[in-house]
Every structure is written in structure tokens, then in C-alpha cells.
C-alpha positions as CSV (number, residue, x, y, z in Angstrom):
1,M,97.4,223.6,44.9
2,E,101.0,224.5,46.1
3,D,99.7,224.7,49.7
4,A,98.2,221.3,49.4
5,C,101.4,219.8,48.1
6,R,103.4,221.5,50.8
7,L,101.0,220.2,53.5
8,A,101.3,216.7,52.0
9,G,105.1,216.9,52.0
10,N,105.2,218.2,55.5
11,A,102.8,215.3,56.6
12,K,105.0,212.7,54.9
13,Q,108.1,214.1,56.6
14,L,106.4,214.1,60.0
15,N,105.2,210.6,59.5
16,S,108.8,209.5,58.6
17,S,110.2,211.3,61.6
18,L,107.6,209.7,63.9
19,K,108.4,206.2,62.6
20,M,112.1,206.8,63.2
21,F,111.4,208.0,66.7
22,I,109.3,205.0,67.4
23,K,112.1,202.6,66.2
24,I,114.7,204.5,68.3
25,V,112.4,204.1,71.4
26,I,111.9,200.4,70.6
27,S,115.7,199.9,70.3
28,A,116.5,201.8,73.5
29,G,113.6,200.3,75.4
30,L,114.6,196.7,74.6
31,L,118.2,197.3,75.4
32,A,117.3,198.9,78.7
33,W,114.9,196.0,79.5
34,I,117.6,193.4,78.8
35,L,120.3,195.3,80.7
36,N,118.0,195.7,83.7
37,R,117.6,191.9,84.0
38,I,121.3,190.9,83.9
39,Q,124.3,191.6,86.1
40,L,126.4,194.3,84.5
41,G,129.5,193.3,86.4
42,P,129.9,189.9,84.7
43,L,129.1,191.5,81.4
44,K,131.9,194.1,81.8
45,V,134.4,191.4,82.8
46,L,133.5,189.1,79.9
47,I,134.0,191.9,77.3
48,I,137.2,193.4,78.9
49,N,138.8,189.9,79.4
50,S,137.9,188.7,75.8
51,H,140.5,186.6,74.0
52,W,141.7,189.1,71.5
53,P,143.1,186.6,68.9
54,S,139.7,185.0,68.7
55,L,138.0,188.3,68.3
56,F,140.5,189.1,65.5
57,A,139.6,185.8,63.8
58,S,135.9,186.8,64.1
59,F,136.7,190.1,62.5
60,L,138.4,188.4,59.6
61,M,135.3,186.2,59.2
62,V,133.1,189.3,59.0
63,N,135.3,190.8,56.3
64,I,135.3,187.5,54.4
65,C,131.5,187.6,54.5
66,M,131.8,190.9,52.6
67,L,133.9,189.3,49.9
68,V,131.5,186.3,49.5
69,S,128.6,188.8,49.3
70,V,130.1,190.5,46.3
71,L,130.7,187.1,44.7
72,K,127.0,186.5,45.1
73,W,125.9,189.9,43.7
74,Q,128.1,190.3,40.7
75,P,126.7,187.3,38.6
76,L,123.1,188.6,39.3
77,L,124.1,192.0,38.0
78,T,125.6,190.3,34.9
79,V,122.3,188.7,34.1
80,Q,120.8,192.2,34.0
81,K,123.7,193.3,31.7
82,V,125.1,195.5,34.4
83,Q,128.9,195.3,34.4
84,I,130.6,196.8,37.5
85,P,134.2,195.9,38.5
86,F,134.5,193.6,41.6
87,I,136.5,196.3,43.6
88,R,133.8,198.9,43.0
89,L,131.0,196.5,44.0
90,L,133.1,195.7,47.2
91,S,133.1,199.4,48.0
92,F,129.3,199.5,47.6
93,Y,129.0,196.5,50.0
94,Y,131.1,198.2,52.7
95,V,129.0,201.4,52.4
96,G,125.9,199.3,53.0
97,P,126.7,198.3,56.6
98,F,127.8,201.9,57.3
99,A,124.3,203.0,56.1
100,N,122.8,200.4,58.4
101,N,124.2,202.3,61.4
102,F,121.7,205.1,60.7
103,L,118.8,203.4,59.0
104,P,115.9,201.3,60.3
105,S,116.4,197.5,60.5
106,S,119.4,195.7,59.0
107,I,118.3,196.0,55.4
108,G,118.7,199.7,55.0
109,G,122.1,199.1,53.4
110,D,120.3,197.2,50.5
111,A,118.7,200.5,49.5
112,M,122.2,202.1,49.4
113,R,123.5,199.3,47.3
114,I,120.6,199.7,44.8
115,Y,121.3,203.5,44.7
116,D,125.1,202.9,44.2
117,A,124.7,200.3,41.4
118,A,122.0,202.4,39.7
119,R,124.1,205.5,39.8
120,S,127.1,203.6,38.4
121,S,125.2,201.8,35.7
122,G,122.2,204.0,35.0
123,K,119.9,201.0,35.3
124,T,117.8,201.4,38.4
125,K,115.3,198.6,37.8
126,E,118.0,196.1,37.0
127,A,120.0,197.1,40.1
128,A,117.0,196.7,42.3
129,A,116.1,193.3,40.8
130,S,119.7,192.1,41.5
131,V,119.7,193.2,45.1
132,I,116.2,191.7,45.8
133,V,117.1,188.4,44.3
134,E,120.4,188.3,46.1
135,R,118.5,189.0,49.4
136,L,115.9,186.3,48.6
137,L,118.5,183.6,47.9
138,A,120.5,184.7,51.0
139,S,117.3,184.5,53.1
140,L,116.5,181.1,51.6
141,A,120.0,179.8,52.5
142,L,119.7,181.2,55.9
143,A,116.3,179.4,56.5
144,L,117.6,176.1,55.1
145,T,120.7,176.3,57.2
146,A,118.6,176.7,60.3
147,A,116.3,173.9,59.2
148,I,119.1,171.4,58.6
149,A,120.7,172.3,61.9
150,L,117.3,171.9,63.6
151,A,117.0,168.4,62.1
152,L,120.4,167.4,63.3
153,V,120.6,169.1,66.7
154,S,119.1,167.4,69.8
155,G,118.5,168.4,73.4
156,T,117.8,172.1,72.8
157,G,115.6,173.7,75.4
158,G,112.7,175.7,74.0
159,N,112.6,173.4,71.0
160,G,109.0,174.2,70.3
161,I,109.7,178.0,70.0
162,V,112.8,177.4,67.9
163,S,111.0,175.0,65.6
164,W,108.2,177.5,65.0
165,L,110.6,180.3,64.3
166,V,112.6,178.2,61.8
167,G,109.5,176.8,60.1
168,G,107.9,180.2,59.8
169,I,111.1,181.8,58.3
170,L,111.5,178.9,55.9
171,A,107.9,179.0,54.8
172,F,108.0,182.8,54.3
173,C,111.3,182.6,52.3
174,L,110.1,179.9,50.0
175,A,106.8,181.6,49.4
176,V,108.2,185.0,48.6
177,T,111.0,183.5,46.4
178,A,108.5,181.5,44.4
179,I,106.0,184.4,44.0
180,L,108.6,186.9,42.8
181,L,110.7,184.6,40.6
182,C,107.8,182.6,39.0
183,S,105.5,185.6,38.4
184,T,104.9,186.7,34.8
185,S,104.2,190.3,33.8
186,K,104.2,192.7,30.9
187,E,106.2,195.9,30.8
188,D,103.1,198.1,30.7
189,S,103.6,199.6,34.2
190,K,106.5,200.4,36.5
191,I,105.7,197.4,38.6
192,G,105.4,195.2,35.5
193,Q,108.8,196.4,34.3
194,W,110.3,195.6,37.7
195,L,108.7,192.1,37.7
196,C,110.1,191.5,34.2
197,R,113.6,192.2,35.4
198,L,113.1,189.6,38.2
199,G,111.7,187.2,35.7
200,N,115.0,187.3,33.7
201,Y,116.6,185.1,36.3
202,K,114.3,182.2,35.4
203,E,116.3,181.8,32.2
204,H,119.5,181.5,34.2
205,P,119.0,178.7,36.7
206,G,122.8,178.0,36.8
207,V,123.4,181.5,38.2
208,L,120.6,181.0,40.8
209,V,122.1,177.8,42.0
210,K,125.6,179.3,42.1
211,V,124.4,182.2,44.2
212,L,122.4,179.9,46.5
213,M,125.5,177.8,47.1
214,L,127.6,181.0,47.8
215,S,124.8,182.1,50.2
216,F,125.3,178.8,52.1
217,L,129.0,179.6,52.3
218,F,128.2,183.1,53.6
219,Q,126.1,181.5,56.3
220,F,128.9,179.2,57.2
221,V,131.4,182.0,57.5
222,L,128.9,184.2,59.5
223,V,128.4,181.3,62.0
224,L,132.1,180.9,62.3
225,S,132.5,184.6,63.2
226,N,130.1,183.9,66.1
227,V,131.9,180.7,67.1
228,F,135.1,182.7,67.5
229,I,133.2,185.4,69.5
230,F,131.8,183.0,72.0
231,R,135.2,181.3,72.3
232,A,136.7,184.6,73.0
233,I,134.5,185.0,76.1
234,G,135.0,181.4,77.2
235,A,131.7,179.9,76.1
236,D,131.9,176.4,74.7
237,I,128.8,175.8,72.6
238,P,128.2,172.9,70.2
239,L,128.7,173.9,66.6
240,L,125.3,172.8,65.4
241,K,123.6,175.0,67.9
242,H,125.4,178.0,66.4
243,F,124.1,177.0,63.0
244,L,120.6,176.8,64.4
245,F,120.6,180.0,66.4
246,I,122.5,182.5,64.3
247,P,120.3,182.3,61.1
248,V,117.2,182.7,63.2
249,I,118.7,185.7,65.0
250,M,119.8,187.3,61.7
251,A,116.3,186.8,60.2
252,V,114.5,188.3,63.1
253,S,116.9,191.2,63.3
254,M,115.9,192.2,59.7
255,L,112.4,193.1,60.9
256,P,112.0,196.9,60.4
257,L,111.0,197.5,64.0
258,S,114.3,199.0,65.4
259,I,117.4,200.9,64.3
260,N,119.8,198.4,62.7
261,G,118.2,195.5,64.6
262,L,119.4,196.9,68.0
263,G,117.6,195.5,70.9
264,I,115.8,192.8,68.8
265,R,119.1,191.1,68.0
266,E,120.4,191.3,71.6
267,G,117.1,189.9,72.9
268,M,117.2,187.0,70.4
269,Y,120.8,186.2,71.5
270,V,119.8,186.0,75.2
271,L,116.6,184.0,74.4
272,L,118.1,181.4,72.0
273,Y,121.4,180.9,73.6
274,G,119.6,180.6,76.9
275,F,118.0,177.4,75.5
276,A,121.6,176.1,75.2
277,G,122.4,176.8,78.9
278,I,124.2,180.1,78.2
279,N,123.6,182.7,80.9
280,P,122.1,186.1,79.8
281,A,125.3,188.1,80.5
282,T,127.4,185.8,78.2
283,A,124.8,185.8,75.4
284,L,124.5,189.6,75.5
285,A,128.3,190.0,75.5
286,G,128.4,187.8,72.4
287,S,125.8,189.9,70.7
288,L,127.4,193.2,71.6
289,L,130.8,192.0,70.5
290,F,129.4,190.9,67.2
291,F,127.6,194.2,66.7
292,T,130.9,196.0,67.5
293,L,132.9,194.0,65.0
294,V,130.4,194.7,62.3
295,T,130.3,198.4,63.2
296,V,134.1,198.6,63.1
297,T,134.0,196.8,59.7
298,S,131.4,199.4,58.5
299,L,133.8,202.3,59.2
300,A,135.7,201.4,56.0
301,G,132.4,202.1,54.3
302,G,132.2,205.4,56.0
303,V,135.6,206.4,54.7
304,I,134.6,205.3,51.2
305,F,131.4,207.3,51.4
306,A,133.2,210.4,52.7
307,L,135.8,210.3,49.9
308,R,133.2,210.1,47.1
309,K,132.9,213.1,44.8
């Protein structure tokens, strides 16, 4: 019996390692493929000659996104009767992006937030429910932002591809949100207990609306961070196109196919901004600079994590 358990554990560990290896290969392969198809000289010049004040403004926007994120999360925790001070929640949120640097896709930090909130409150199911609902509403705001921008923008090349991406993301977000928030269940199983925690939010529509509005604010600030980045490298792009492209890029980057969205995110920047007439080197520079600013921001989370007892 012990041998069977040991073999099962080894097989699970091997499977996990294999999945991680595949994601690393996908990230590296996509980045290599993109870099092989652009001129590295212009890319290097764009990054070195970036307008630093604009980059600093983008860095500030990234950190404001962190503050808005905590404002979204805290009322969802309160509904679950989980009381954690704002500053402590902010520290959890900074640790999340730091964890994303080592975990598959860009949602690995959500698991870390669940862990931190559960450890702090002793309420694992409630912490998980708050993070899931926050992610659902954030994704819904992301999809609606892109849909509104799509309805207002005109003259975008590749409009069919963009329309299908936005429509698919919006339909998926609406369906998942409706299924999880409107489902009913009894606490006679672990899944039932978890679904009941999600169902608690149906009794607090005001909180859901507030978090959704804050999620729109988050999208606005996130888009602004990219506006400043492209201005830093001398690319003048209509604001509405940023509001169309960035939510789609962020949504696709969350697919658990690579490490922290690397490769996938860069490919989407090149593809979508190419429809707006931006050359691949400029689009890739924008993506790499955004990734760098988020990574630098996440270093604060690394310090917080290292100082934990």
C-alpha cells in the first residue's frame, strides 16, 4: 500500500514537472519565434531611448492598480465575514505578482492570495470565494471594456479577428459569472460548501456593483499605464485602440499555457497593435517594458515574502 502511494506521488510530481517544462518551452519558443521575425537593432534603440518620465508615470499607474485591486477585494472578504486590515491585504497583493514570476500563467498569484488570506483568517473556503468572485468581476469588466471600445473604434485592421476575440471573451465571462453566482447548492460536500460561499454574494448586490465599478477603474488605470509606455517609445496610438487591445491581451495572457503569460502576451501585442499600424519592434518593446515595470513592482512582494516569519 505504501509503495502504491509512493508511486502515485512520484507520478503526480513527474506530471507536474512535465507540465512546467512544457510551459517553459512554449514561453521560450514563442519569444524566440517573435524575436527571429523582427529587427533587434530598432528594438534595442527603442528601449534604451525611452522617455523615462513617461515610464515612471506608467510605473505609478501599475502601483495604483495594486491599490484599486485591494479596494475591490476587501468588501468581498467582508461579505464572507473575513476582516483583514487594508495594509495587510495590500502586502498580499504585492506578493501575488511576485509569485506570478515563477508560476504558470498570470493567475498563479491568485492562489497565493487565497493562501495568505486563509492563513490570516483561518477561513479557506471564504478566502477562495472572495478571490474567485473578484477575478470573475474583473474579467467581466475587462471584457465589457473591450466590447465598448470595439463598438466605438473604427478603421482597425483585422477587425474580424478582434471582434471574435472580444465576443468570445465576453460570452465566456458572462456564462461563468452567471453559473457560479446563480448556482444553488447544499453544504453536504466540499464543492457544495464552496458554492454556498459563492452564493452569499447574491444577497449583497450593492457590493457586486461596487466591485464591478472598481474593476472598470482598474481597467482604465491599466490602459493608462500602457498609454504612457507607448508614448515613452514615441508611438502615438488613439486612446480607444488601447482600450480595445489591452483587455484582450490581458485576457489571453491568463491562459495557463506559458510561464506568467510570457510569449503569449508579447505575441498578442505584436498581433493587435500591428492592426493599428504599429511595427512589430515597437509593439514588442511596449510589451517588454510593461512586463519589466510589473516585474519591478513585484519585487516589493518578494521583499515582503522574504521578511515573513
